[in-house]
C-alpha positions in Angstrom: -10.6 -4.9 -21.4 -8.0 -2.4 -22.6 -7.0 1.1 -21.6 -9.6 3.5 -22.7 -9.2 6.5 -25.1 -12.7 7.8 -24.3 -14.9 7.7 -21.2 -16.3 4.3 -20.5 -18.9 3.1 -18.0 -18.5 -0.3 -16.3 -21.0 -2.5 -14.4 -20.7 -6.0 -13.1 -21.6 -8.7 -15.7 -22.4 -11.3 -13.1 -24.4 -11.3 -9.9 -21.3 -12.0 -8.0 -19.6 -8.9 -9.4 -16.4 -10.8 -10.1 -16.3 -9.5 -13.7 -17.4 -6.4 -15.4 -18.8 -5.2 -18.8 -18.8 -1.9 -20.6 -22.2 -0.4 -20.2 -21.6 2.6 -22.3 -19.0 4.7 -24.1 -18.8 8.4 -24.9 -16.7 10.6 -27.3 -16.4 13.6 -25.0 -16.8 14.6 -21.4 -20.2 16.3 -21.8 -21.8 13.2 -23.3 -20.0 11.0 -20.7 -21.6 12.9 -17.9 -25.1 12.7 -19.4 -24.6 8.9 -20.1 -23.4 8.2 -16.6 -26.4 10.0 -15.1 -28.7 7.9 -17.3 -27.0 4.5 -16.9 -25.8 4.9 -13.3 -22.7 2.6 -13.8 -20.6 1.3 -11.0 -17.4 2.8 -12.4 -16.5 5.3 -15.1 -13.1 5.2 -16.8 -12.0 8.6 -18.1 -9.0 10.2 -19.8 -7.7 13.7 -18.8 -7.8 15.6 -22.1 -10.9 15.3 -24.2 -13.5 17.6 -25.9 -16.2 19.2 -23.8 -15.8 18.7 -20.0 -12.2 17.6 -19.3 -11.5 14.5 -17.4 -10.6 16.2 -14.1 -13.8 18.2 -14.0 -15.8 15.2 -15.1 -14.3 13.3 -12.2 -15.4 15.9 -9.7 -19.0 16.0 -11.1 -19.3 12.2 -11.2 -18.0 11.7 -7.7 -20.4 14.3 -6.5 -23.1 12.2 -8.1 -22.0 9.1 -6.3 -20.2 7.4 -9.2 -16.7 5.9 -8.8 -14.1 7.1 -11.2 -10.8 5.7 -12.4 -8.6 8.0 -14.5 -6.7 6.3 -17.3 -4.3 8.5 -19.2 -0.9 9.0 -20.9 -0.3 12.2 -19.0 2.0 11.4 -16.1 1.9 14.8 -14.4 1.8 15.4 -10.7 -0.7 18.2 -11.0 -3.2 15.9 -12.8 -2.7 13.1 -10.3 -3.2 15.5 -7.3 -6.3 17.1 -8.8 -7.9 13.8 -9.8 -7.4 12.4 -6.3 -8.6 15.5 -4.6 -11.7 15.3 -6.7 -12.3 11.8 -5.4 -11.0 9.5 -8.1 -10.7 5.9 -7.0 -7.7 5.3 -9.1 -5.2 6.8 -11.5 -3.6 4.6 -14.1 -1.1 5.3 -16.9 -2.2 3.6 -20.2 1.2 1.9 -20.4 0.3 0.0 -17.2 -1.5 -2.5 -19.3 -5.0 -4.1 -19.3 -4.4 -6.5 -16.3 -3.9 -3.5 -14.0 -6.9 -1.7 -15.5 -9.1 -4.7 -14.7 -7.7 -4.7 -11.1 -8.4 -1.0 -10.8 -12.1 -1.5 -11.8 -12.5 -4.4 -9.4 -10.9 -2.3 -6.6 -13.2 0.6 -7.3 -16.2 -1.7 -7.3 -15.1 -3.0 -3.9 -14.7 0.5 -2.5 -10.9 0.3 -2.7 -8.5 2.2 -4.9 -5.5 1.6 -7.1 -2.8 3.9 -8.5 -0.2 3.0 -11.1 3.0 1.8 -9.4 5.0 4.3 -11.5 3.2 7.1 -9.8 2.7 5.8 -6.2 6.3 6.1 -4.8 6.8 9.6 -6.4 3.4 10.8 -5.1 4.0 9.6 -1.5 7.5 11.0 -1.3 6.1 14.4 -2.4 3.5 14.1 0.3 6.1 13.5 3.0 7.7 16.8 2.0 4.4 18.7 2.2 3.1 20.4 5.3 2.6 18.0 8.1 -0.8 18.4 9.8 -0.5 21.2 12.4 -3.7 20.3 14.1 -3.8 17.4 16.7 -4.6 14.0 15.3 -8.4 13.7 15.7 -8.4 9.9 15.5 -8.5 7.3 18.2 -5.5 5.0 18.6 -7.4 2.2 16.8 -8.4 4.6 14.0 -4.8 5.7 13.7 -3.7 2.1 13.3 -6.3 1.6 10.6 -5.1 4.7 8.7 -1.5 3.6 8.8 -2.5 0.2 7.3 -4.6 1.9 4.6 -1.6 4.1 3.8 0.4 0.9 3.3 -2.2 -0.4 0.7 -3.8 -3.1 2.8 -7.4 -4.3 2.1 -10.1 -4.5 4.7 -9.4 -8.3 5.0 -5.7 -7.7 5.5 -6.3 -4.9 8.0 -8.6 -7.3 9.9 -6.0 -10.0 10.0 -3.3 -7.5 11.1 -5.4 -6.1 14.0 -7.3 -9.3 14.9 -10.7 -7.9 13.9 -13.1 -9.0 11.2 -13.0 -7.5 7.7 -16.5 -6.0 8.3 -15.3 -4.3 11.5 -12.3 -2.9 9.5 -14.6 -1.7 6.8 -16.8 0.1 9.4 -13.7 1.8 10.9 -12.6 2.9 7.4 -16.0 4.4 6.7 -16.1 6.2 10.1 -12.6 7.6 9.6 -13.6 8.9 6.1 -16.6 10.6 7.6 -14.6 12.1 10.5 -11.9 13.5 8.2 -14.2 14.5 5.4 -12.5 12.2 2.9 -14.1 10.5 -0.2 -12.1 7.3 -0.5 -9.1 5.2 0.6 -6.7 7.1 -1.6 -7.6 10.3 0.1 -7.2 8.6 3.4 -3.7 7.4 2.5 -2.8 10.9 1.3 -4.0 12.4 4.6 -1.9 9.8 6.5 1.3 10.8 4.6 0.6 14.5 5.0 0.0 14.0 8.8 3.2 12.1 9.2 1.5 8.9 10.2 3.3 6.9 7.5 6.6 6.9 5.7 8.2 5.1 2.7 9.7 2.5 5.1 6.4 1.6 6.8 7.3 3.3 10.1 5.6 6.2 11.8 6.7 9.8 12.1 
């Protein structure tokens, strides 16, 4: 699999879901939306700039329809990253990141996780620490707050479970409950919330 230049729809190619195959490809955003609605893929890879519906609006529409989206683009602009993640993208990769990271991003999206290009992550999180810290009281329980901090550090459900001495399934349930409580769409949005709320910092401590 290589970085896409047009929207692509991916689905598992094995019953175990350990690999994926391209289920469809479109030349523009409008066609991609129609194709995704027909094929119901697990993940859609989309660029930012393309004919018809642009990649950011396509991301919003697909996420609303319950489809996971990974944005793959050459445009390393903060406004694009921020908009894509706010629209619910499960990942944001630069094409120069290479095919191996793209495969990992698709697998992460299929597993309900998220992945952002390393080139973007540090810059993005530093910017979030400078943004407004949540003025409202933290609505989470102490255990949920611990979960959010670990999600912000990029830990998987299994790693969170090992850290907190709970099962991966229990960690997954906590993550789902937190997303519902905060009105978030995925783990990337949860990590962003944690940074804005001052619950994490670049050194792994708490604010």
